[in-house]
C-alpha positions as CSV (number, residue, x, y, z in Angstrom):
1,E,39.0,138.8,48.6
2,G,37.2,141.1,46.1
3,L,36.9,144.6,45.7
4,G,34.4,147.0,46.0
5,V,35.4,149.0,43.0
6,G,31.3,150.1,42.2
7,A,30.8,151.1,45.4
8,A,33.7,152.9,46.5
9,A,33.8,155.0,43.3
10,G,30.2,156.0,44.1
11,D,30.8,156.9,47.8
12,A,33.7,159.3,46.2
13,V,31.6,161.2,44.2
14,G,29.0,161.8,47.1
15,G,26.6,158.7,46.4
16,D,23.1,159.6,44.9
17,D,23.8,163.3,45.3
18,D,24.4,165.4,41.7
19,V,27.7,166.2,41.3
20,E,28.5,169.6,39.2
21,G,29.9,168.5,35.3
22,L,29.1,164.6,36.0
23,P,26.0,163.0,34.8
24,S,23.2,162.2,37.6
25,A,22.6,158.3,35.8
26,P,23.7,155.5,37.9
27,F,27.6,155.0,37.2
28,S,28.9,151.8,35.2
29,F,32.3,150.3,36.5
30,Y,34.0,147.3,35.7
31,S,33.4,144.0,38.0
32,A,36.0,143.4,40.8
33,R,36.6,140.4,38.5
34,E,37.6,142.3,35.9
35,F,39.3,144.8,37.4
36,E,41.4,141.8,38.9
37,D,42.4,140.5,35.8
38,A,43.4,143.8,34.1
39,L,45.5,144.5,37.0
40,Q,47.1,140.7,37.0
41,L,47.7,141.8,33.1
42,V,49.9,144.9,33.9
43,W,51.9,143.1,36.7
44,S,53.0,140.6,34.7
45,R,53.7,142.5,31.6
46,C,55.4,145.8,33.4
47,L,59.0,146.4,33.0
48,R,61.2,148.1,35.7
49,I,63.4,150.6,34.1
50,S,65.9,152.9,35.0
51,A,65.0,155.9,32.8
52,G,67.8,158.2,33.6
53,D,66.4,161.8,34.6
54,L,62.5,160.2,35.2
55,G,64.3,157.9,37.7
56,V,63.0,154.3,38.1
57,R,59.9,153.9,35.9
58,R,57.6,150.9,35.6
59,M,56.4,150.9,31.7
60,L,54.2,148.5,29.6
61,V,56.4,148.5,26.3
62,P,54.3,146.3,23.1
63,V,56.3,144.0,21.3
64,L,59.1,143.8,24.3
65,D,56.6,142.4,26.9
66,L,56.3,138.8,24.7
67,A,60.1,138.2,25.2
68,N,60.4,135.0,27.9
69,H,62.1,135.2,31.1
70,E,65.5,133.1,31.5
71,S,67.0,133.2,34.5
72,V,70.6,132.4,33.9
73,N,71.8,133.4,30.6
74,P,68.8,135.9,28.6
75,S,69.6,136.1,25.1
76,A,68.8,139.7,25.1
77,I,68.7,142.9,27.5
78,Y,67.0,146.1,27.3
79,R,67.7,149.6,28.4
80,Y,66.4,153.0,28.5
81,D,67.6,155.5,25.8
82,P,66.7,159.6,26.4
83,G,66.7,160.0,22.9
84,G,68.2,158.8,19.6
85,G,67.3,155.5,19.7
86,V,63.9,156.5,17.6
87,A,63.2,158.9,15.5
88,F,59.6,160.3,14.2
89,G,59.0,162.9,12.1
90,E,57.2,164.4,9.1
91,E,59.1,161.8,6.9
92,A,57.8,158.5,8.8
93,G,54.4,160.1,8.0
94,G,54.1,161.2,11.6
95,A,53.9,164.7,13.2
96,P,57.4,165.8,14.2
97,T,58.1,164.7,18.1
98,G,60.6,164.7,20.3
99,D,63.3,167.2,20.3
100,A,64.7,169.1,17.2
101,S,66.0,166.6,15.7
102,G,62.9,164.5,15.8
103,A,64.3,161.7,18.3
104,V,62.1,160.7,21.3
105,P,63.0,158.7,24.6
106,S,62.6,154.7,23.9
107,V,63.2,151.7,25.2
108,V,65.5,149.3,23.2
109,L,65.8,146.0,23.0
110,C,69.4,144.7,22.5
111,A,71.3,141.0,21.7
112,A,73.3,139.7,24.5
113,R,74.9,137.2,22.8
114,P,75.3,136.5,18.9
115,L,71.7,134.8,18.0
116,R,71.0,132.3,15.5
117,R,67.7,132.3,12.9
118,G,64.7,131.1,14.9
119,E,66.3,131.7,18.2
120,A,64.4,132.7,21.1
121,V,64.2,136.5,22.4
122,T,64.3,136.2,26.3
123,I,64.9,138.8,28.7
124,S,65.4,138.6,32.6
125,Y,62.8,139.4,34.7
126,G,64.6,140.1,37.3
127,A,66.1,138.2,40.6
128,H,63.0,137.0,42.0
129,S,62.3,134.1,44.4
130,S,59.5,131.3,42.9
131,A,56.8,132.8,45.1
132,H,57.2,136.3,43.1
133,F,56.9,134.8,40.1
134,A,53.8,132.7,40.7
135,Q,52.4,135.9,42.2
136,Y,53.2,138.1,39.5
137,Y,53.7,136.5,36.6
138,G,52.0,132.8,36.7
139,F,54.7,130.9,36.3
140,V,57.6,129.4,38.2
141,P,60.8,129.1,36.6
142,T,63.2,126.2,36.8
143,P,66.1,126.7,37.6
144,N,65.8,129.6,39.7
145,P,69.0,130.6,41.2
146,F,67.6,133.2,43.2
147,D,64.7,131.7,44.5
148,H,64.4,132.3,48.5
149,V,62.7,132.0,51.7
150,G,62.6,135.2,53.6
151,M,62.7,135.3,57.6
152,S,63.2,138.2,59.8
153,L,66.1,137.5,62.4
154,E,63.7,137.5,65.0
155,Q,61.4,134.4,63.1
156,L,64.7,132.7,62.6
157,L,66.0,132.1,65.7
158,G,62.6,131.6,67.0
159,Y,62.3,128.4,64.7
160,A,66.0,127.5,65.6
161,Q,64.5,127.0,69.1
162,L,67.4,128.9,70.6
163,A,67.3,130.4,74.0
164,P,67.5,133.8,74.1
165,P,70.7,135.9,75.8
166,Q,70.1,136.1,79.4
167,G,69.1,139.4,81.1
168,E,67.3,140.3,77.7
169,P,63.8,140.6,79.1
170,R,62.6,141.2,75.4
171,G,64.1,137.9,73.8
172,W,64.8,138.0,70.5
173,A,63.1,140.7,69.7
174,G,65.1,143.0,72.1
175,V,68.2,141.5,70.4
176,A,67.0,142.4,66.9
177,A,66.0,145.7,68.1
178,R,69.3,146.5,68.9
179,L,71.1,144.8,65.9
180,D,68.5,147.1,63.7
181,A,69.9,150.6,65.9
182,L,73.6,149.4,64.6
183,G,72.4,148.7,61.2
184,L,72.4,145.6,60.9
185,P,69.6,143.4,58.7
186,T,67.1,142.2,60.7
187,D,64.1,142.1,58.2
188,E,63.3,139.8,55.0
189,L,66.8,138.0,55.7
190,K,67.3,135.8,52.5
191,L,67.6,132.1,52.8
192,Y,68.7,130.5,49.6
193,A,68.3,126.8,48.7
194,C,72.2,126.6,48.6
195,A,73.2,128.8,51.6
196,P,72.0,131.9,53.5
197,D,72.7,135.2,51.9
198,E,75.9,137.0,53.7
199,R,73.8,139.4,55.2
200,A,71.8,136.6,56.8
201,V,75.0,135.1,58.4
202,L,76.3,138.6,59.6
203,A,72.9,139.1,61.1
204,L,73.1,135.8,62.7
205,R,76.6,135.6,63.9
206,A,75.7,139.6,65.9
207,A,72.9,137.9,67.3
208,L,75.0,135.2,69.0
209,C,78.4,136.9,70.1
210,S,79.2,139.5,72.2
211,E,77.8,143.6,71.6
212,E,81.6,144.7,71.0
213,D,81.7,142.0,67.8
214,A,78.2,143.1,67.1
215,Q,79.6,146.5,66.6
216,M,82.5,145.3,64.5
217,L,79.9,143.3,62.3
218,A,77.8,146.3,61.5
219,E,80.9,148.6,60.7
220,A,82.1,145.8,58.2
221,L,78.8,145.5,56.4
222,E,78.9,149.5,56.3
223,Q,82.6,149.2,54.5
224,I,80.6,146.6,52.1
225,D,77.9,148.5,51.7
226,M,80.2,151.8,51.0
227,D,82.6,149.8,48.9
228,C,85.7,151.2,50.9
229,G,87.4,147.9,50.6
230,D,87.4,144.2,49.3
231,E,84.6,142.3,50.4
232,E,86.2,138.7,50.0
233,E,88.6,140.0,52.2
234,I,86.5,141.6,54.7
235,L,84.6,138.5,54.8
236,A,87.9,136.3,55.7
237,D,89.0,138.7,58.1
238,L,85.2,138.5,59.9
239,E,86.0,134.3,59.4
240,A,89.1,134.4,61.0
241,H,88.1,136.4,63.9
242,F,85.0,134.5,64.8
243,G,86.9,131.1,64.0
244,E,87.5,131.2,67.7
245,S,84.0,131.2,68.8
246,E,81.8,128.2,68.8
247,H,78.7,129.8,68.2
248,A,79.6,132.4,65.6
249,R,81.5,130.2,63.1
250,T,80.5,129.2,59.7
251,P,79.3,125.4,60.5
252,W,77.2,126.5,63.4
253,I,75.6,129.1,61.6
254,A,74.4,126.7,59.0
255,A,73.6,124.6,61.8
256,V,71.0,126.8,63.1
257,V,69.5,127.7,59.3
258,A,69.2,124.6,58.7
259,V,66.8,123.6,62.2
260,A,65.1,127.1,61.5
261,C,64.0,125.7,58.0
262,E,62.9,122.3,59.1
263,N,60.9,124.0,61.9
264,A,59.7,126.6,59.5
265,E,58.2,124.1,56.7
266,K,56.5,121.8,59.6
267,A,54.5,125.0,61.2
268,H,53.3,125.4,57.3
269,E,49.8,123.9,56.5
270,T,50.6,121.7,53.9
271,S,54.0,120.3,52.6
272,L,56.1,120.9,49.7
273,E,54.8,117.7,48.0
274,E,51.1,118.7,48.4
275,D,52.3,122.5,47.1
276,E,53.7,120.9,44.3
277,R,50.6,118.8,43.6
278,M,47.8,121.6,43.8
279,L,50.2,123.7,41.3
280,R,50.1,121.0,39.0
281,A,46.3,120.5,39.3
282,M,45.9,124.5,39.2
283,S,47.9,124.2,35.6
284,A,46.1,121.5,34.2
285,D,42.7,122.7,35.1
286,G,43.5,126.5,34.2
287,S,42.6,127.5,37.8
288,G,45.3,129.7,38.5
289,G,45.2,133.6,39.5
290,G,44.7,136.3,37.1
291,G,42.6,134.2,34.2
292,G,45.5,131.8,33.7
293,G,46.7,128.8,35.1
294,V,50.1,128.6,37.3
295,R,53.0,126.8,35.0
296,T,55.7,125.5,37.0
297,E,57.8,125.9,33.8
298,K,57.7,128.7,31.5
299,V,56.3,128.8,27.9
300,P,58.8,127.5,25.1
């Protein structure tokens, strides 16, 4: 869509009027395309790290950003070291830095398993969907066990073409609002290739059962989130409870998800096969976003 970088910056400093401390000559800014390329470079190389007292930060870490992504079994992991991992000081030829010992905060790359000479050093870029990888990293990992489609509860039930409960004037939107007030998930439910996420199953069950059962599901989810019990036992108890309810049993929930996904795919302007052909064409001619082609495989 383009960004009016120069115009926006000019407005920020008062247009043509002189501003104290700034030159009166016309300002020179990078083009929108150059800005977008730089932004893509940062997006594709920054790391999200839990940095102790500094909280969760996004950082550019030279050399570490050369490691490729591995979805299932990366050969290395990285972590934040508040001090002691690296020391810079007068002996290293630099000015004393960090604390009294010369230690400074650092990001440490560690082998996750024994590595052979010449073996690739890989890390995980995160448990993201393939759409996320394509947009921010310019490639789609294969396989990607974390790939999913996100839908709201209202969208999911709408695509499934189920009739909302009688007496609910707002339809499925009203049901979703009621479940949201109970603390049940209703936005961005994750549908994986093999099965829907457990939270999506709980939300669908709550939408298709009585208000009393929906309250019970909300309490079960709270127990899981608060780690107040064994998750497998809680889910097994729910399965046993809903075994007598036809519209809340797992096979029925799976059928609802299958119909919804089929109708959602039909609603897209392009088919999966057409999307794959476009990705291959973009990869071949280098017309992908951020100045590089979209790859359907990671770089060797």
